[in-house]
N, C-alpha and C positions, 0 to 999 in steps of 0.2 A: 024835124031834125035829125040827121045825122048820127050818130051815136056806137062809140067801141068800146069797149073795156079792154084795156089788156094788164095782164100781171106780170110785172117785172120780179125778177129772181135776183139780183142784186144790180146796185147801180152801173157796172158795166153794161146792163142791159137798156137801161135807161137811157143810159148815154148813145148807144145804139139805137134806138129808139126816136131820138133828137134828130141824128146823122141820118136816118131814112127820111125825115120828113123833110129836110133841109132841100134833102136830091130833089123835091117836090117844088119848093121854094121859088118864084119869080120876082120878089118886091111886092113893096103895097100890105102884104100880112101884115096880122096883129095877130099875135098868142096871146091871151089872157090865163094864166095859171091860178089855183089854188091848191092851200092845203095848208095843213098845221109844221112848227117847225120842224126842220130833218125828214118830210118824203121824198125829196129829191125831184126840188122844183131847180133847183141852178143846176145838177146834174145835168136833166134834161136839156136846163140853154146851152149845159157846155157841147154835150153832146150837135146841136141846132151848129154850133159854133163850128164845130171839128166839122159836119156835112157844107158848112160856107165856106173852109179854106182859111179860119180863123184858131190859131192856137189856144186850143181848151181851159190851157193851165192858164192863161190869160184869163180869162171868167171870171170873175168873183162875186159873189151876193155885195152889190154896190151899196149896200143897207144906207151909209152915212155919205155917200153923195147920191143918193138916191135913182142918177143912171150914168151910164157906162155906154159908151156907143166904140166896135172897133169894126176896123174897115178887112174886107173877105170877099169872093165872089160877091156879097152885096151886100151895102151895111145893115149891123145891126145893134139895132139899140134896145139897153137890156133895163130895165125897169125895173125897182123894188123899190113897193112903197111903203112898207111896212111900220115905220114909222111915219106916215104920215098920217095927221090929223081932221082934215078938212082940207074938199075938192079944191080951193082958192090955193092950196102950197101947188096941186098939181096943176093950174091953171099957170102958175109962175114959172111952171119950167120950160113952160112954149109946148107942151106936150104932141100937139097938132100938127107941128114942125115934124115930128117925126113917126107919128100915127100912119098918119095923110101923104109921109112921102113916098120916095121909092125903096125906103128899105124894111128890114124886118123886122116889126117893134114884138118885143117879149114882155111882158108885164108882170111880177110876183107880186103875190096879194089883190088880185084882180078888184077884190069884194073893195077895195080902196076907191078904189073910180067913181061908184056911186054914179048919178047921173050922168058922168063924161063915159062909160061905157059905150063902146060903137055899137052900131045895129047889131053889124055884121063882123063875125072874127073866131078862129079857132080856140071851145075852153077846154082847157087841161082840168083836173082835178084829180091830185095825188092826195092817198090816203096809205095810211100803213096798215101792212096784212101783217107782216111777224118781222126781227129784226133786221133781216135786207128784203124782205120783200114787200113790196109796194102795189097797190091799183091802182091805174092809169086811167079813170074812164076820160074819152075824148068826146065832146060835142062838135059840128059845125054848125052856126049860125048864120046862114048864109050860103047861095049855091056854090060859090067859089070853095067857100070853104069840106060843103059838101061834099066838091069834087076830089077835094087836095085828103080828106078820109079813103074814100075811094080806089085812088090811083096808090094811095099808100098801103093800102090789107088790100086790095084786091089779090096777088100771086101769095098772101100769108092765111086770108080766112077762106 
């Protein structure tokens, strides 16, 4: 498994990291995010949106609607599973259509997927370091995602 750890010193850096990743997305990718409240999950997704030519101001945490879709260079499907209590609620969303379609799927609170967690995906674990700094551990589960990490970080590391 490919793993990279990044220290973001400011929310703008977290957004920039998301935008950088978006440059390498071709559609069909699944990015699963873990992290406590306030660790920058939605900020990272705003960066993904920006990199997909979607106005990042439109991206809000869809806590009450569970999923938002945005049109850009590629469709972006943003799931927020914070309020999910049972996997059957995810099944009721018809998640497979989004996860395994042609867009980019990002999932906040991915641990709530349980047995529905895909076999291959990009895993991002965000945690607090200081008030503004975040540690972001990026893990690839599957060759496609390992290649994505390599392409994104080859010039930086």
